[in-house]
Steps between C-alpha positions, in 0.01 A plus 500: 500500500632844407464798730607862530595630844468875553686641801476862616774602741484779758665750262231443237724297270317219325661164426347248261604136500381241254491136605437202278570677171751406233647731239302783345174389666624678813558823307152476352338438839690785667442755221153603619617558859813685390292727277262582786776555755724716281876501452694176539829588667651154535429162346658168597419182314508177699652180360145381420475784247763327288346153518349393173682775313694359208784671322672425172841484668685189400290423193660473162347591167 
């Protein structure tokens, strides 16, 4: 199950955390919240973000 955790600290800073997402699906899920909340000052992708992401590195033509 995927979920988005929204945490408001005492200074008013908002932190969003996605759980259960892989790859761009996290970006898509977070986009609505980020748009509503305003400027994104820092983004950290978890290892799960890179799961299921394939690259062409190491392939030969």
